[in-house]
One Martini backbone bead per residue (centre of mass of N, CA, C, O) as a GRO file, in nm:
protein
  369
    1MET     BB    1  27.947  -4.967   7.009
    2THR     BB    2  27.653  -4.779   6.944
    3VAL     BB    3  27.573  -4.445   7.017
    4ILE     BB    4  27.262  -4.271   7.073
    5VAL     BB    5  27.188  -3.929   7.091
    6GLY     BB    6  26.868  -3.945   7.116
    7ALA     BB    7  26.493  -4.022   7.151
    8GLY     BB    8  26.377  -3.956   6.899
    9VAL     BB    9  26.302  -4.030   6.585
   10ALA     BB   10  26.592  -4.026   6.485
   11GLY     BB   11  26.725  -4.208   6.701
   12CYS     BB   12  26.536  -4.451   6.682
   13MET     BB   13  26.587  -4.513   6.380
   14ALA     BB   14  26.889  -4.550   6.396
   15ALA     BB   15  26.880  -4.787   6.592
   16LEU     BB   16  26.707  -4.979   6.425
   17PHE     BB   17  26.891  -5.000   6.165
   18LEU     BB   18  27.151  -5.087   6.307
   19LYS     BB   19  27.040  -5.340   6.436
   20GLU     BB   20  26.961  -5.473   6.154
   21GLU     BB   21  27.287  -5.471   6.086
   22GLY     BB   22  27.416  -5.597   6.372
   23GLU     BB   23  27.431  -5.382   6.584
   24GLU     BB   24  27.533  -5.243   6.874
   25VAL     BB   25  27.298  -5.060   7.077
   26LEU     BB   26  27.249  -4.723   7.234
   27LEU     BB   27  27.021  -4.532   7.403
   28VAL     BB   28  27.037  -4.174   7.474
   29ASP     BB   29  26.875  -3.974   7.735
   30ARG     BB   30  26.768  -3.729   7.955
   31SER     BB   31  26.523  -3.897   7.925
   32GLY     BB   32  26.323  -4.182   8.014
   33VAL     BB   33  26.154  -4.076   7.761
   34PRO     BB   34  26.054  -4.107   7.464
   35ALA     BB   35  25.964  -3.838   7.296
   36SER     BB   36  25.991  -3.560   7.497
   37GLY     BB   37  25.982  -3.360   7.265
   38GLY     BB   38  25.917  -3.283   6.948
   39SER     BB   39  25.818  -3.570   6.874
   40GLY     BB   40  25.581  -3.586   7.087
   41ALA     BB   41  25.439  -3.315   6.955
   42ALA     BB   42  25.371  -3.448   6.706
   43GLY     BB   43  25.145  -3.533   6.455
   44ALA     BB   44  25.266  -3.729   6.238
   45PHE     BB   45  25.243  -3.659   5.938
   46ILE     BB   46  25.202  -3.861   5.636
   47SER     BB   47  25.310  -3.660   5.370
   48PRO     BB   48  25.339  -3.489   5.102
   49ARG     BB   49  25.483  -3.259   4.884
   50ILE     BB   50  25.408  -2.948   4.756
   51GLY     BB   51  25.474  -2.804   4.421
   52LYS     BB   52  25.737  -2.706   4.166
   53GLY     BB   53  25.951  -2.874   4.258
   54GLY     BB   54  26.253  -3.005   4.327
   55PRO     BB   55  26.471  -3.140   4.555
   56LEU     BB   56  26.295  -3.125   4.815
   57GLN     BB   57  26.040  -3.254   4.704
   58GLU     BB   58  26.167  -3.514   4.604
   59LEU     BB   59  26.280  -3.610   4.876
   60THR     BB   60  26.018  -3.606   5.039
   61ASN     BB   61  25.867  -3.813   4.848
   62GLU     BB   62  26.059  -4.042   4.890
   63ALA     BB   63  26.016  -4.057   5.196
   64PHE     BB   64  25.713  -4.103   5.188
   65ALA     BB   65  25.704  -4.368   5.031
   66TYR     BB   66  25.864  -4.517   5.251
   67ALA     BB   67  25.708  -4.448   5.514
   68GLN     BB   68  25.419  -4.559   5.458
   69ALA     BB   69  25.523  -4.852   5.430
   70PHE     BB   70  25.674  -4.880   5.696
   71TYR     BB   71  25.438  -4.827   5.897
   72ARG     BB   72  25.243  -5.037   5.787
   73GLU     BB   73  25.439  -5.279   5.853
   74ARG     BB   74  25.567  -5.205   6.151
   75PHE     BB   75  25.305  -4.995   6.257
   76PRO     BB   76  24.985  -5.066   6.234
   77GLU     BB   77  24.878  -4.954   6.522
   78ALA     BB   78  25.016  -4.641   6.454
   79PHE     BB   79  24.892  -4.631   6.157
   80HIS     BB   80  24.676  -4.396   5.964
   81THR     BB   81  24.509  -4.450   5.653
   82THR     BB   82  24.307  -4.173   5.567
   83GLY     BB   83  24.427  -3.948   5.446
   84VAL     BB   84  24.516  -3.629   5.278
   85LEU     BB   85  24.405  -3.294   5.272
   86ARG     BB   86  24.518  -3.041   5.055
   87ILE     BB   87  24.493  -2.699   5.114
   88PRO     BB   88  24.477  -2.383   5.069
   89LYS     BB   89  24.588  -2.098   5.236
   90ASP     BB   90  24.492  -1.912   4.990
   91ASP     BB   91  24.421  -1.746   4.707
   92ARG     BB   92  24.709  -1.761   4.600
   93ASP     BB   93  24.748  -2.065   4.640
   94GLU     BB   94  24.515  -2.158   4.463
   95GLY     BB   95  24.651  -2.053   4.193
   96ARG     BB   96  24.895  -2.277   4.224
   97PHE     BB   97  24.775  -2.567   4.193
   98ASP     BB   98  24.815  -2.602   3.886
   99LEU     BB   99  25.129  -2.596   3.913
  100TYR     BB  100  25.158  -2.841   4.116
  101GLU     BB  101  25.023  -3.097   3.991
  102PRO     BB  102  25.262  -3.227   3.811
  103TYR     BB  103  25.427  -3.282   4.109
  104ASN     BB  104  25.268  -3.496   4.224
  105HIS     BB  105  25.209  -3.741   4.417
  106ARG     BB  106  25.145  -4.082   4.355
  107PRO     BB  107  24.848  -4.091   4.441
  108TYR     BB  108  24.568  -3.870   4.344
  109GLU     BB  109  24.315  -3.614   4.413
  110ARG     BB  110  24.077  -3.383   4.288
  111TRP     BB  111  23.911  -3.165   4.486
  112ASP     BB  112  23.623  -3.017   4.566
  113ALA     BB  113  23.415  -2.840   4.763
  114ALA     BB  114  23.210  -3.071   4.813
  115ARG     BB  115  23.410  -3.282   4.921
  116ALA     BB  116  23.520  -3.112   5.152
  117GLU     BB  117  23.244  -3.075   5.295
  118ALA     BB  118  23.194  -3.382   5.340
  119ALA     BB  119  23.464  -3.383   5.534
  120GLY     BB  120  23.411  -3.088   5.709
  121TYR     BB  121  23.486  -2.843   5.500
  122ARG     BB  122  23.442  -2.501   5.480
  123GLY     BB  123  23.512  -2.266   5.239
  124VAL     BB  124  23.661  -2.451   5.030
  125PRO     BB  125  23.814  -2.541   4.706
  126GLY     BB  126  23.970  -2.774   4.791
  127GLY     BB  127  24.210  -3.027   4.656
  128PHE     BB  128  24.449  -3.254   4.762
  129PHE     BB  129  24.432  -3.614   4.763
  130PHE     BB  130  24.609  -3.855   4.974
  131PRO     BB  131  24.553  -4.193   5.032
  132GLU     BB  132  24.842  -4.285   5.167
  133ALA     BB  133  24.804  -4.106   5.386
  134GLY     BB  134  24.867  -3.984   5.735
  135ASP     BB  135  24.908  -4.099   6.078
  136ALA     BB  136  25.101  -4.108   6.371
  137ASP     BB  137  25.197  -4.238   6.681
  138ALA     BB  138  25.462  -4.104   6.808
  139GLN     BB  139  25.507  -4.238   7.091
  140ILE     BB  140  25.465  -4.531   7.009
  141VAL     BB  141  25.695  -4.561   6.812
  142CYS     BB  142  25.931  -4.482   7.002
  143ARG     BB  143  25.865  -4.673   7.238
  144THR     BB  144  25.889  -4.940   7.088
  145ILE     BB  145  26.186  -4.913   7.016
  146ALA     BB  146  26.305  -4.857   7.301
  147GLU     BB  147  26.203  -5.118   7.439
  148ASP     BB  148  26.369  -5.310   7.251
  149LEU     BB  149  26.668  -5.161   7.289
  150GLY     BB  150  26.694  -4.942   7.491
  151LEU     BB  151  26.717  -4.688   7.764
  152LYS     BB  152  26.936  -4.430   7.871
  153GLN     BB  153  26.963  -4.217   8.131
  154MET     BB  154  27.128  -3.903   8.025
  155GLU     BB  155  27.325  -3.621   8.090
  156VAL     BB  156  27.503  -3.472   7.854
  157LYS     BB  157  27.812  -3.281   7.874
  158ARG     BB  158  28.033  -3.454   7.706
  159LEU     BB  159  28.284  -3.515   7.450
  160GLU     BB  160  28.540  -3.782   7.413
  161PRO     BB  161  28.809  -3.864   7.251
  162PHE     BB  162  28.946  -4.182   7.151
  163ASP     BB  163  29.102  -4.439   7.003
  164GLY     BB  164  28.817  -4.622   7.017
  165GLY     BB  165  28.639  -4.334   7.028
  166TRP     BB  166  28.382  -4.251   7.269
  167ARG     BB  167  28.303  -4.033   7.536
  168ILE     BB  168  28.018  -4.023   7.745
  169VAL     BB  169  27.955  -3.751   7.957
  170GLY     BB  170  27.816  -3.739   8.275
  171GLU     BB  171  27.719  -3.680   8.593
  172ASN     BB  172  27.710  -4.028   8.655
  173GLY     BB  173  27.917  -4.082   8.413
  174LEU     BB  174  28.016  -4.322   8.153
  175ILE     BB  175  28.052  -4.390   7.797
  176GLU     BB  176  28.171  -4.629   7.566
  177ALA     BB  177  28.232  -4.584   7.209
  178SER     BB  178  28.295  -4.668   6.880
  179ARG     BB  179  28.024  -4.509   6.816
  180LEU     BB  180  27.854  -4.195   6.709
  181VAL     BB  181  27.517  -4.055   6.734
  182LEU     BB  182  27.361  -3.749   6.655
  183ALA     BB  183  27.009  -3.681   6.791
  184THR     BB  184  26.952  -3.366   6.934
  185GLY     BB  185  26.855  -3.153   6.763
  186HIS     BB  186  26.855  -2.821   6.857
  187GLU     BB  187  27.068  -2.942   7.060
  188SER     BB  188  27.411  -2.861   6.929
  189ASP     BB  189  27.665  -2.809   7.170
  190LEU     BB  190  27.880  -3.053   7.185
  191LEU     BB  191  27.966  -2.926   6.910
  192ASP     BB  192  28.092  -2.793   6.609
  193LEU     BB  193  27.786  -2.709   6.409
  194ARG     BB  194  27.755  -2.432   6.254
  195TYR     BB  195  27.755  -2.513   5.944
  196MET     BB  196  27.452  -2.639   5.960
  197GLY     BB  197  27.231  -2.448   6.087
  198ILE     BB  198  27.087  -2.519   6.346
  199LYS     BB  199  26.730  -2.496   6.417
  200GLY     BB  200  26.448  -2.388   6.574
  201LEU     BB  201  26.096  -2.520   6.588
  202TRP     BB  202  25.795  -2.450   6.713
  203GLY     BB  203  25.549  -2.677   6.852
  204SER     BB  204  25.190  -2.747   6.851
  205ARG     BB  205  24.949  -2.962   7.032
  206GLY     BB  206  24.610  -3.088   7.021
  207ASP     BB  207  24.383  -3.292   7.203
  208TYR     BB  208  24.044  -3.373   7.106
  209ALA     BB  209  23.727  -3.395   7.196
  210THR     BB  210  23.468  -3.549   6.979
  211ALA     BB  211  23.163  -3.610   6.785
  212ARG     BB  212  23.300  -3.571   6.536
  213HIS     BB  213  23.344  -3.673   6.187
  214PHE     BB  214  23.662  -3.729   6.041
  215PRO     BB  215  23.771  -3.915   5.767
  216VAL     BB  216  24.002  -3.703   5.721
  217SER     BB  217  24.283  -3.541   5.678
  218MET     BB  218  24.426  -3.203   5.725
  219HIS     BB  219  24.614  -2.952   5.525
  220ARG     BB  220  24.772  -2.642   5.566
  221ASP     BB  221  24.898  -2.434   5.820
  222PHE     BB  222  24.765  -2.688   5.938
  223SER     BB  223  24.647  -2.972   6.138
  224LEU     BB  224  24.382  -3.226   6.095
  225SER     BB  225  24.258  -3.501   6.205
  226SER     BB  226  24.114  -3.768   6.222
  227THR     BB  227  23.883  -3.958   6.375
  228ARG     BB  228  23.978  -4.121   6.698
  229GLU     BB  229  23.824  -4.223   6.958
  230GLY     BB  230  23.703  -3.919   6.989
  231ARG     BB  231  23.960  -3.787   6.834
  232VAL     BB  232  24.180  -3.505   6.772
  233LYS     BB  233  24.442  -3.346   6.586
  234LEU     BB  234  24.603  -3.024   6.658
  235GLY     BB  235  24.859  -2.868   6.443
  236ALA     BB  236  25.195  -2.703   6.450
  237THR     BB  237  25.512  -2.564   6.282
  238HIS     BB  238  25.626  -2.211   6.324
  239VAL     BB  239  25.787  -2.103   6.567
  240LYS     BB  240  26.091  -1.891   6.584
  241ASP     BB  241  26.098  -1.802   6.855
  242PRO     BB  242  26.310  -1.833   7.139
  243ALA     BB  243  26.026  -1.750   7.311
  244PRO     BB  244  25.736  -1.911   7.282
  245CYS     BB  245  25.587  -1.863   7.556
  246ARG     BB  246  25.566  -1.557   7.523
  247VAL     BB  247  25.410  -1.545   7.256
  248CYS     BB  248  25.157  -1.726   7.360
  249ASP     BB  249  25.066  -1.642   7.653
  250GLY     BB  250  24.964  -1.944   7.754
  251ARG     BB  251  24.831  -2.000   7.439
  252PRO     BB  252  24.934  -2.225   7.209
  253LEU     BB  253  24.623  -2.286   7.067
  254ALA     BB  254  24.464  -2.034   6.975
  255ALA     BB  255  24.536  -2.007   6.671
  256LEU     BB  256  24.450  -2.291   6.590
  257GLU     BB  257  24.154  -2.275   6.676
  258ALA     BB  258  24.080  -2.042   6.485
  259LYS     BB  259  24.147  -2.186   6.220
  260ALA     BB  260  23.957  -2.425   6.254
  261ALA     BB  261  23.690  -2.251   6.288
  262SER     BB  262  23.710  -2.141   5.983
  263LEU     BB  263  23.650  -2.457   5.859
  264THR     BB  264  23.494  -2.565   6.121
  265ASP     BB  265  23.316  -2.728   6.365
  266THR     BB  266  23.432  -2.663   6.719
  267SER     BB  267  23.217  -2.650   6.959
  268ASP     BB  268  23.294  -2.960   7.086
  269PHE     BB  269  23.574  -2.903   7.156
  270ARG     BB  270  23.794  -3.081   7.393
  271LEU     BB  271  24.057  -3.040   7.578
  272VAL     BB  272  24.297  -3.290   7.684
  273GLU     BB  273  24.587  -3.224   7.539
  274THR     BB  274  24.920  -3.083   7.556
  275PHE     BB  275  25.179  -3.014   7.306
  276CYS     BB  276  25.535  -2.929   7.319
  277GLY     BB  277  25.807  -2.839   7.081
  278MET     BB  278  26.136  -2.876   6.934
  279ARG     BB  279  26.250  -2.853   6.632
  280SER     BB  280  26.474  -2.927   6.350
  281GLY     BB  281  26.683  -2.737   6.127
  282SER     BB  282  26.841  -2.638   5.851
  283ARG     BB  283  26.972  -2.405   5.644
  284ASP     BB  284  26.824  -2.569   5.372
  285PHE     BB  285  26.600  -2.799   5.484
  286PHE     BB  286  26.773  -3.036   5.486
  287PRO     BB  287  26.895  -3.303   5.586
  288LEU     BB  288  27.126  -3.452   5.835
  289VAL     BB  289  27.358  -3.698   5.694
  290GLY     BB  290  27.651  -3.802   5.867
  291PRO     BB  291  27.943  -3.685   5.888
  292ILE     BB  292  28.179  -3.493   6.090
  293LEU     BB  293  28.347  -3.215   6.104
  294ASP     BB  294  28.674  -3.076   6.183
  295VAL     BB  295  28.678  -2.755   6.222
  296LYS     BB  296  28.929  -2.678   6.388
  297ARG     BB  297  29.136  -2.827   6.210
  298ILE     BB  298  29.077  -2.694   5.941
  299LEU     BB  299  29.137  -2.397   6.035
  300ARG     BB  300  29.428  -2.462   6.121
  301GLU     BB  301  29.541  -2.604   5.843
  302TYR     BB  302  29.321  -2.410   5.650
  303PRO     BB  303  29.292  -2.078   5.660
  304GLU     BB  304  29.238  -2.012   5.345
  305MET     BB  305  28.930  -2.096   5.327
  306VAL     BB  306  28.808  -1.812   5.414
  307ARG     BB  307  28.931  -1.703   5.111
  308GLY     BB  308  28.884  -1.960   4.899
  309GLY     BB  309  29.060  -2.180   4.956
  310ARG     BB  310  29.214  -2.472   4.982
  311GLY     BB  311  29.106  -2.794   5.131
  312GLU     BB  312  29.062  -3.037   5.361
  313LEU     BB  313  28.834  -3.273   5.463
  314LEU     BB  314  28.785  -3.324   5.808
  315TYR     BB  315  28.719  -3.585   6.043
  316LEU     BB  316  28.545  -3.714   6.289
  317PRO     BB  317  28.575  -4.005   6.431
  318HIS     BB  318  28.300  -4.204   6.459
  319LEU     BB  319  28.099  -3.963   6.357
  320TYR     BB  320  27.744  -3.874   6.362
  321ILE     BB  321  27.440  -3.755   6.189
  322LEU     BB  322  27.078  -3.696   6.281
  323ASN     BB  323  26.910  -3.421   6.132
  324GLY     BB  324  26.701  -3.170   6.016
  325LEU     BB  325  26.375  -3.261   5.976
  326GLY     BB  326  26.174  -3.088   6.097
  327GLY     BB  327  25.822  -3.104   6.037
  328ARG     BB  328  25.911  -3.408   5.888
  329GLY     BB  329  26.024  -3.640   6.074
  330PHE     BB  330  25.831  -3.895   6.006
  331VAL     BB  331  25.912  -3.895   5.708
  332PHE     BB  332  26.235  -3.894   5.710
  333ALA     BB  333  26.359  -4.097   5.921
  334PRO     BB  334  26.363  -4.381   5.790
  335LEU     BB  335  26.540  -4.320   5.535
  336MET     BB  336  26.776  -4.175   5.675
  337ALA     BB  337  26.851  -4.417   5.860
  338LYS     BB  338  26.910  -4.613   5.635
  339TYR     BB  339  27.139  -4.453   5.506
  340LEU     BB  340  27.321  -4.438   5.756
  341ALA     BB  341  27.359  -4.740   5.809
  342ALA     BB  342  27.484  -4.804   5.531
  343HIS     BB  343  27.728  -4.618   5.570
  344ILE     BB  344  27.847  -4.733   5.832
  345VAL     BB  345  27.854  -5.048   5.755
  346HIS     BB  346  27.901  -5.024   5.408
  347ASP     BB  347  27.998  -4.751   5.281
  348GLU     BB  348  27.778  -4.592   5.162
  349ARG     BB  349  27.681  -4.352   4.966
  350LEU     BB  350  27.575  -4.036   5.002
  351ASP     BB  351  27.352  -3.816   4.950
  352PRO     BB  352  27.420  -3.486   4.872
  353ARG     BB  353  27.150  -3.361   4.990
  354ILE     BB  354  27.233  -3.476   5.305
  355HIS     BB  355  27.515  -3.396   5.327
  356PRO     BB  356  27.679  -3.180   5.539
  357ASP     BB  357  27.907  -3.068   5.346
  358ARG     BB  358  27.732  -2.869   5.168
  359LEU     BB  359  27.767  -2.625   5.405
  360PHE     BB  360  28.070  -2.543   5.453
  361LEU     BB  361  28.191  -2.344   5.239
  362LYS     BB  362  27.999  -2.108   5.287
  363TRP     BB  363  28.058  -2.079   5.586
  364VAL     BB  364  28.373  -2.041   5.589
  365ARG     BB  365  28.370  -1.774   5.405
  366ARG     BB  366  28.224  -1.603   5.645
  367GLN     BB  367  28.459  -1.597   5.875
  368ARG     BB  368  28.625  -1.333   5.789
  369HIS     BB  369  28.391  -1.146   5.931
   0.00000   0.00000   0.00000
């Protein structure tokens, strides 16, 4: 049996794809409700990345192409293909849009200010419109998967290897697994994962009732969804402070509301529900997908690696990670989970862009200081 610790979007997708490969799986989470943390607070916008090219944009857009088709086919009731209008963050960013355009995911349309205003956004110069993009109902997606596969509530205290796999030890018992996948998000202290540089990024979202009709979703340095059943989603994932509640001073949506009001008429927006949670990112912003190194053993057997010497990469057996999806968790999760399941079950080679090993050598050479 494979146990997946963490029932956010990463853990749920890992469980789904492993199950479809014929594996017996069990989801474990300290909450009895899936997507109770950062995943549940996500706006779950499924849109491509814009920029001047490069590996991260390429990987993100590969994941987007897979994700939008995946949600449309698997979760049609929870995925809303309204399209996403990506507008410049400021005057400087507007000047870069001509540079970004050759690298856009296709299909897309270049909108002018008049089309943006017709969609409800004033005083903006237009932008890129991606018709295949949209947003998912985050909690519905995760809940549907968890209800089908089963979710065990358990506060995991420690992990213990044994000859046949791993013991997952909680306050009120333990589970034995032949394989273990960690999808624990920013809380990554069950093992020594320092080399991956996992860090938290706080996000807030508000769901608002409104009589206004927004036909498409919009993304700038925050996101506003299309109107659905008299509601819109307003959210962002940006706060890096370790004490986000102190920073927001009890008003996590104040800055978001001000930004939205600068672009559109929000006078009848009435806050219905607030969601907050911590996402997780890696040191280099790429996902973390694959086996986990036995850092203590490597440092013990090859101490010269901290000085640039050679050594063998040694792994903790039957142990894997799916993490570091950042603010695009619902974009990355389906394809990354597919890759992980294929690696675990069929020993397929992982893309080096997402393999956690990529981060180890730089990290270990800093340990001499």
